[in-house]
C-alpha positions as CSV (number, residue, x, y, z in Angstrom):
1,X,29.2,-27.4,-79.1
2,X,27.8,-25.9,-82.3
3,X,30.3,-25.5,-85.1
4,X,30.2,-24.4,-88.7
5,X,30.1,-27.3,-91.2
6,X,33.4,-28.0,-92.8
7,X,35.3,-30.9,-94.4
8,X,39.0,-31.5,-94.8
9,X,38.5,-33.0,-98.3
10,X,40.7,-31.9,-101.2
11,X,39.6,-28.4,-102.4
12,X,38.0,-27.5,-99.1
13,X,39.6,-25.3,-96.4
14,X,40.9,-27.3,-93.4
15,X,39.3,-26.7,-90.0
16,X,41.0,-24.0,-88.1
17,X,41.9,-24.4,-84.4
18,X,43.1,-21.5,-82.3
19,X,44.9,-22.5,-79.1
20,X,45.2,-19.8,-76.5
21,X,47.8,-20.2,-73.8
22,X,49.5,-17.6,-71.5
23,X,53.1,-18.7,-72.4
24,X,54.5,-20.6,-75.4
25,X,57.9,-21.7,-76.7
26,X,60.5,-20.5,-75.8
27,X,58.9,-20.4,-72.4
28,X,59.0,-23.6,-70.4
29,X,56.3,-25.1,-68.1
30,X,53.4,-27.6,-68.0
31,X,50.8,-25.6,-69.9
32,X,53.3,-24.7,-72.6
33,X,54.2,-28.4,-72.9
34,X,50.5,-29.5,-73.0
35,X,49.6,-26.9,-75.6
36,X,52.6,-27.8,-77.8
37,X,51.7,-31.5,-77.8
38,X,48.0,-30.8,-78.6
39,X,48.9,-28.3,-81.4
40,X,51.3,-30.7,-83.1
41,X,48.8,-33.6,-83.0
42,X,45.9,-31.5,-84.2
43,X,48.1,-30.3,-87.1
44,X,49.1,-33.9,-87.9
45,X,45.4,-34.7,-88.3
46,X,44.8,-31.9,-90.8
47,X,43.8,-29.0,-88.7
48,X,45.1,-25.5,-89.5
49,X,46.5,-24.6,-86.0
50,X,47.4,-21.2,-84.7
51,X,48.8,-20.6,-81.2
52,X,47.7,-17.3,-79.7
53,X,49.8,-16.2,-76.7
54,X,51.3,-13.2,-74.9
55,X,53.9,-11.0,-76.5
56,X,57.5,-11.5,-75.4
57,X,58.9,-8.3,-76.8
58,X,57.4,-5.5,-78.9
59,X,59.2,-6.8,-82.0
60,X,58.3,-10.4,-81.4
61,X,54.7,-10.6,-82.7
62,X,54.7,-13.7,-84.9
63,X,56.8,-16.7,-85.6
64,X,56.7,-20.4,-86.4
65,X,57.2,-23.2,-83.9
66,X,57.2,-26.8,-85.2
67,X,56.0,-25.3,-88.5
68,X,52.9,-23.9,-86.8
69,X,51.9,-20.2,-86.7
70,X,52.4,-18.5,-83.3
71,X,50.8,-15.0,-82.9
72,X,51.9,-13.0,-79.9
73,X,49.7,-10.1,-78.8
74,X,49.3,-7.5,-76.0
75,X,52.1,-5.8,-74.1
76,X,55.3,-7.5,-73.0
77,X,55.6,-8.4,-69.3
78,X,53.4,-9.7,-66.6
79,X,51.1,-8.4,-63.9
80,X,47.7,-6.7,-63.7
81,X,48.8,-3.6,-65.7
82,X,49.6,-5.7,-68.8
83,X,46.8,-8.2,-68.5
84,X,44.1,-5.8,-69.5
85,X,45.8,-4.8,-72.8
86,X,46.5,-8.6,-73.4
87,X,42.8,-9.4,-72.9
88,X,41.7,-6.6,-75.3
89,X,44.2,-7.8,-77.9
90,X,43.1,-11.4,-77.6
91,X,39.4,-10.4,-77.9
92,X,40.1,-8.2,-81.0
93,X,42.2,-10.8,-82.7
94,X,39.5,-13.4,-82.3
95,X,36.7,-11.0,-83.3
96,X,38.1,-10.0,-86.6
97,X,38.8,-13.7,-87.5
98,X,35.8,-15.3,-85.9
99,X,34.2,-16.4,-89.3
100,X,37.4,-18.2,-90.1
101,X,37.7,-20.1,-86.8
102,X,36.2,-23.6,-86.3
103,X,37.2,-24.2,-82.7
104,X,39.1,-22.4,-79.8
105,X,41.0,-24.3,-77.1
106,X,41.9,-22.3,-74.0
107,X,44.4,-23.9,-71.6
108,X,44.4,-22.7,-67.9
109,X,43.5,-19.0,-68.2
110,X,39.7,-18.7,-67.9
111,X,39.8,-15.0,-68.7
112,X,41.0,-16.0,-72.2
113,X,37.7,-17.9,-72.6
114,X,35.8,-14.7,-71.8
115,X,37.6,-13.1,-74.7
116,X,36.3,-15.8,-77.0
117,X,32.9,-15.3,-75.5
118,X,33.1,-11.6,-76.3
119,X,34.1,-12.4,-79.9
120,X,31.0,-14.6,-80.4
121,X,32.9,-17.9,-80.1
122,X,31.7,-19.2,-76.8
123,X,30.0,-22.3,-78.2
124,X,33.1,-23.1,-80.2
125,X,35.4,-22.8,-77.1
126,X,36.8,-25.5,-74.9
127,X,38.3,-24.4,-71.6
128,X,40.7,-26.7,-69.9
129,X,41.2,-26.1,-66.2
130,X,44.7,-27.3,-65.1
131,X,45.2,-26.5,-61.4
132,X,43.3,-27.4,-58.2
133,X,41.8,-24.3,-56.7
134,X,41.7,-22.2,-59.8
135,X,37.9,-22.7,-60.2
136,X,37.2,-21.5,-56.7
137,X,39.4,-18.4,-57.1
138,X,38.0,-17.5,-60.5
139,X,34.3,-18.1,-59.8
140,X,34.0,-16.8,-56.3
141,X,32.9,-13.4,-55.1
142,X,31.4,-10.6,-57.1
143,X,33.6,-11.1,-60.2
144,X,32.9,-14.8,-60.1
145,X,29.1,-14.1,-60.3
146,X,29.7,-12.1,-63.4
147,X,32.0,-14.6,-65.0
148,X,29.9,-17.7,-64.3
149,X,27.0,-17.1,-66.8
150,X,29.5,-16.1,-69.5
151,X,31.6,-19.3,-69.1
152,X,28.6,-21.6,-69.0
153,X,28.4,-21.5,-72.8
154,X,31.9,-22.9,-73.1
155,X,32.8,-26.6,-73.0
156,X,34.7,-27.4,-69.8
157,X,37.5,-29.9,-69.4
158,X,39.2,-30.9,-66.1
159,X,42.4,-32.9,-65.8
160,X,41.3,-35.0,-62.8
161,X,38.1,-36.1,-61.1
162,X,38.8,-33.9,-58.1
163,X,39.0,-30.8,-60.4
164,X,35.7,-32.0,-62.0
165,X,34.1,-32.1,-58.6
166,X,35.3,-28.6,-57.9
167,X,33.7,-27.3,-61.0
168,X,30.5,-29.1,-60.2
169,X,30.4,-27.5,-56.8
170,X,30.3,-24.2,-58.5
171,X,27.5,-25.2,-60.8
172,X,29.5,-25.9,-63.9
173,X,28.1,-28.9,-65.8
174,X,28.8,-31.0,-67.8
175,X,32.5,-31.3,-67.2
176,X,34.7,-33.7,-69.2
177,X,37.8,-35.3,-67.7
178,X,40.7,-35.7,-70.1
179,X,44.2,-36.5,-68.9
180,X,47.5,-34.8,-69.8
181,X,49.5,-36.3,-72.6
182,X,53.2,-37.3,-72.6
183,X,55.6,-37.3,-75.4
184,X,56.9,-40.8,-75.0
185,X,59.2,-40.5,-78.0
186,X,61.2,-37.9,-76.0
187,X,60.6,-39.2,-72.4
188,X,61.4,-42.9,-72.1
189,X,63.2,-45.2,-69.8
190,X,67.0,-44.8,-70.6
191,X,69.4,-47.6,-71.2
192,X,72.3,-48.0,-68.7
193,X,74.6,-46.3,-71.2
194,X,72.2,-43.3,-71.6
195,X,71.9,-43.0,-67.9
196,X,75.7,-43.2,-67.4
197,X,76.2,-40.5,-70.1
198,X,73.7,-38.2,-68.5
199,X,75.4,-38.5,-65.1
200,X,78.8,-38.0,-66.6
201,X,77.7,-34.9,-68.5
202,X,76.2,-33.4,-65.3
203,X,79.3,-34.3,-63.3
204,X,77.5,-36.6,-61.0
205,X,79.3,-39.5,-59.2
206,X,77.9,-42.6,-57.6
207,X,75.8,-40.8,-55.0
208,X,72.0,-40.9,-55.2
209,X,70.3,-38.1,-57.2
210,X,66.9,-36.6,-56.6
211,X,65.5,-34.3,-59.3
212,X,62.9,-31.6,-59.2
213,X,61.6,-29.9,-62.3
214,X,59.3,-26.9,-62.2
215,X,59.0,-23.2,-61.6
216,X,60.8,-22.0,-58.5
217,X,57.8,-20.4,-56.8
218,X,56.1,-20.9,-53.4
219,X,53.2,-22.9,-54.7
220,X,55.7,-25.6,-55.9
221,X,56.7,-26.4,-52.3
222,X,60.4,-26.2,-53.0
223,X,61.0,-24.8,-49.5
224,X,59.4,-27.8,-47.9
225,X,61.5,-30.1,-50.2
226,X,64.8,-28.4,-49.2
227,X,63.8,-28.6,-45.5
228,X,63.3,-32.4,-46.0
229,X,66.7,-32.6,-47.6
230,X,68.2,-30.9,-44.6
231,X,66.6,-33.5,-42.3
232,X,68.0,-36.3,-44.5
233,X,71.5,-34.8,-44.5
234,X,71.3,-34.3,-40.7
235,X,70.4,-38.0,-40.4
236,X,73.5,-39.0,-42.4
237,X,71.9,-39.4,-45.9
238,X,74.1,-38.5,-48.8
239,X,72.0,-37.0,-51.6
240,X,72.5,-34.7,-54.6
241,X,69.5,-32.6,-55.4
242,X,68.9,-31.0,-58.9
243,X,66.5,-28.1,-58.9
244,X,65.6,-27.6,-62.6
245,X,63.6,-24.4,-63.1
246,X,63.6,-20.7,-62.2
247,X,61.4,-17.8,-61.1
248,X,58.4,-16.7,-63.3
249,X,56.5,-13.9,-61.7
250,X,58.0,-10.8,-60.1
251,X,57.7,-12.1,-56.6
252,X,59.3,-15.4,-57.4
253,X,62.8,-13.9,-57.5
254,X,62.6,-13.1,-53.8
255,X,61.5,-16.6,-53.1
256,X,64.4,-18.1,-54.9
257,X,66.8,-15.8,-53.0
258,X,65.3,-17.2,-49.7
259,X,65.8,-20.7,-51.0
260,X,69.5,-20.1,-51.8
261,X,70.0,-18.4,-48.4
262,X,68.5,-21.5,-46.7
263,X,70.7,-23.8,-48.7
264,X,73.8,-21.8,-47.7
265,X,72.9,-21.4,-44.0
266,X,72.0,-25.1,-43.7
267,X,75.3,-26.3,-45.2
268,X,73.6,-27.8,-48.2
269,X,75.6,-25.9,-50.8
270,X,77.5,-29.0,-51.9
271,X,74.3,-31.1,-52.1
272,X,71.8,-28.8,-53.9
273,X,72.3,-27.5,-57.4
274,X,70.2,-24.6,-58.8
275,X,70.2,-25.6,-62.5
276,X,67.9,-22.9,-63.8
277,X,65.3,-23.2,-66.6
278,X,66.1,-25.8,-69.3
279,X,64.5,-26.4,-72.7
280,X,65.6,-30.0,-72.4
281,X,65.0,-31.6,-69.0
282,X,65.6,-35.2,-70.2
283,X,69.2,-35.5,-69.0
284,X,68.2,-34.5,-65.5
285,X,65.5,-37.2,-65.4
286,X,67.9,-39.8,-67.0
287,X,70.4,-39.1,-64.2
288,X,67.9,-39.3,-61.4
289,X,67.4,-42.1,-58.9
290,X,64.3,-40.3,-57.6
291,X,61.9,-37.5,-58.6
292,X,60.0,-35.5,-56.0
293,X,57.3,-32.9,-56.4
294,X,56.1,-31.2,-53.2
295,X,53.6,-28.6,-54.6
296,X,50.9,-27.1,-52.5
297,X,48.5,-27.2,-55.5
298,X,48.6,-29.0,-58.9
299,X,46.3,-30.6,-61.3
300,X,47.9,-33.4,-63.3
301,X,51.5,-32.2,-63.5
302,X,53.4,-32.8,-66.7
303,X,56.7,-33.1,-64.9
304,X,55.5,-36.0,-62.8
305,X,54.3,-37.8,-65.9
306,X,57.5,-37.2,-67.7
307,X,59.5,-38.6,-64.8
308,X,57.2,-41.6,-64.7
309,X,57.8,-42.1,-68.5
310,X,61.6,-42.0,-67.9
311,X,61.3,-44.8,-65.3
312,X,62.2,-42.6,-62.4
313,X,60.5,-43.6,-59.0
314,X,58.4,-40.6,-57.9
315,X,57.3,-39.1,-54.6
316,X,54.4,-36.7,-54.6
317,X,51.7,-36.0,-52.0
318,X,48.0,-35.6,-52.9
319,X,48.5,-31.8,-53.2
320,X,51.1,-32.4,-55.9
321,X,49.0,-34.7,-58.0
322,X,50.2,-37.9,-56.3
323,X,46.7,-39.3,-55.8
324,X,45.8,-38.9,-59.4
325,X,49.0,-40.4,-60.8
326,X,50.9,-42.5,-58.3
327,X,48.1,-44.6,-56.7
328,X,48.0,-48.5,-56.9
329,X,51.8,-48.9,-56.7
330,X,52.9,-46.3,-59.3
331,X,54.8,-44.2,-56.8
332,X,55.0,-43.0,-53.2
333,X,52.3,-40.7,-51.9
334,X,53.4,-39.1,-48.5
335,X,50.7,-37.9,-46.2
336,X,51.4,-34.3,-47.0
337,X,54.2,-32.0,-48.3
338,X,55.4,-31.4,-44.7
339,X,59.2,-31.8,-44.5
340,X,58.9,-34.8,-42.1
341,X,56.6,-36.7,-44.4
342,X,58.7,-35.9,-47.5
343,X,61.9,-36.9,-45.8
344,X,60.5,-40.2,-44.6
345,X,59.2,-41.1,-48.1
346,X,62.5,-40.2,-49.8
347,X,64.6,-42.1,-47.2
348,X,62.4,-45.2,-47.5
349,X,62.7,-45.3,-51.3
350,X,66.4,-44.7,-51.3
351,X,66.8,-47.6,-48.9
352,X,64.9,-50.1,-51.0
353,X,66.1,-50.6,-54.6
354,X,63.5,-53.3,-55.3
355,X,60.7,-51.1,-54.3
356,X,62.0,-48.3,-56.5
357,X,62.2,-50.7,-59.5
358,X,58.6,-52.0,-58.9
359,X,57.2,-48.4,-58.6
360,X,59.0,-47.3,-61.7
361,X,57.7,-50.2,-63.8
362,X,54.1,-49.7,-62.7
363,X,54.4,-46.0,-63.4
364,X,55.8,-46.5,-66.9
365,X,53.0,-48.9,-67.8
366,X,50.4,-46.4,-66.6
367,X,51.9,-43.6,-68.8
368,X,51.9,-45.8,-71.9
369,X,48.3,-47.0,-71.2
370,X,46.6,-43.7,-70.2
371,X,48.5,-40.8,-71.5
372,X,49.1,-41.1,-75.3
373,X,48.6,-37.9,-77.2
374,X,46.6,-39.7,-79.9
375,X,43.9,-40.9,-77.5
376,X,43.7,-37.6,-75.7
377,X,43.3,-35.6,-78.9
378,X,40.6,-38.2,-79.9
379,X,38.7,-37.1,-76.8
380,X,39.1,-33.4,-77.6
381,X,37.9,-34.0,-81.1
382,X,34.8,-35.7,-79.8
383,X,34.1,-32.8,-77.6
384,X,34.5,-30.4,-80.5
385,X,32.0,-32.4,-82.4
386,X,34.2,-34.1,-85.0
387,X,33.6,-37.2,-87.1
388,X,36.6,-39.0,-88.4
389,X,36.9,-41.4,-91.2
390,X,39.9,-43.1,-92.7
391,X,39.2,-42.0,-96.2
392,X,37.9,-38.4,-95.8
393,X,39.9,-37.1,-92.8
394,X,37.8,-35.1,-90.4
395,X,34.5,-33.3,-90.6
396,X,32.3,-31.4,-88.1
397,X,28.6,-32.0,-87.7
398,X,26.3,-29.0,-87.1
399,X,24.9,-28.9,-83.6
400,X,26.1,-32.4,-82.6
401,X,28.0,-32.8,-79.4
402,X,29.9,-36.0,-78.5
403,X,31.1,-37.3,-75.1
404,X,34.8,-38.3,-75.0
405,X,35.8,-41.8,-74.0
406,X,37.3,-40.3,-70.8
407,X,34.9,-39.6,-67.9
408,X,32.2,-37.0,-68.3
409,X,29.7,-35.6,-65.8
410,X,26.4,-33.9,-65.8
411,X,24.5,-36.7,-67.5
C-alpha cells in the first residue's frame, strides 16, 4: 500500500484515518462494535480518526462518539433506493478530502471501497470482509466482473482462513487474516456477586438461562434455535431463553412476527423473552448459563467472542463461526444448525456442569491470547505501512508494504 509520507512528531499533522462502516453508534451490531474498537485504539495511538457512515435523520449529519468525529452522509433509511445516494455522498466526501487522508478502512461493505477507488484512494484503502459468502455474492456475475479489477488495488483482510480461501477462489490475492478484537475491560468473567445481581435485575430465578445476542433476521437462525428449545421443552427440559436484539431491514419485522407466533403457538411464552436491541448486553451474558448462536452464515462473530470473554459456555455450528472460535475444547460445535443438532448440544451441556466449566475456561484463555485490540491494530498498522517507535510515535514509509503477524496469503 502506497501512502503519503507523514510523521506524528510535534509540529506535524497526525496521520488521518477514515473508517467507513454502514452503521455506527447508536446502532448496535458486530460491525459497529468492531469499527468502534478499531477507531478508539487508532486514536489512542495518535491517529486523527473520522468515522464515515450512513445518515440516521436529515438533521443528524455530524456528532462525536468517544471524542471522535462521526460524519453521517446520504439519505436516511435503507434499501436500494437510498444506497445510490449514499454511495455518491461517500465518494464525494472522500474526493474533496483525499489529499488530507492517509488511510481508509472499510468494514464489510465492499461498495464503500469502490467509492474510495473512485476518489483516488484505492491504494490507501483496506477492505475487511466479515461474513462468509459475501465475496461470492459481490464478485459473481456481470457486476462482479466489473467490480473485481477495481477492488484489486485495495488491500484485503479476511477474519478467518475460510473467508481467505473464498477470496482466493475469486482471484483476490494477497489476503491477510486478522481476527476480531474483544473489549476485555467490558466483557469479562463475572464474580458470583455480579452474576447474582444480573439475574436478580432481570428477574431470573434458579432455572438455567440461555442467551442469544444478535439481529433478529433469518440469517441468524433464530427460528432453528426456537425449534430446538421446543424440542427441549417437550423432553422436559426447563430453560429460560433471552433473545437480545431486534429487526434491522424492512423484511426482518415479518420474520420477528413469525418467531413470536411460533413461541405463542408452541407454548413457549413463559420460557422465551424477546428483549429487543440493547446498548449494553453485558447483564444478559453475566446471567447466562449458556450462549447459543445458530446462524446460517457468519465470519467471526463478535457476540460469540464476547460470550467467551464472559466465561459463558458457547454452542455454535460451523456456519455460525464455531469452527473458527470453539475448536480444541473452547466450546460445543454441533454438526449443523438443525434443531435436532442444536437441542442435543444444548441438553448435553446443561447436563454436565464440569464440561461447561472446562469449555468456558479454555474459551476465556483463547480470547485473552488471540483477540486483544492492541495486537489486532498492530496488524492493521503493518498492512497500512506504518513504522512505530517508542520515542517518535508512528510514521509511514512511502511505497513500503508490511505483512501482519497474523496469517497472510499470496506469497
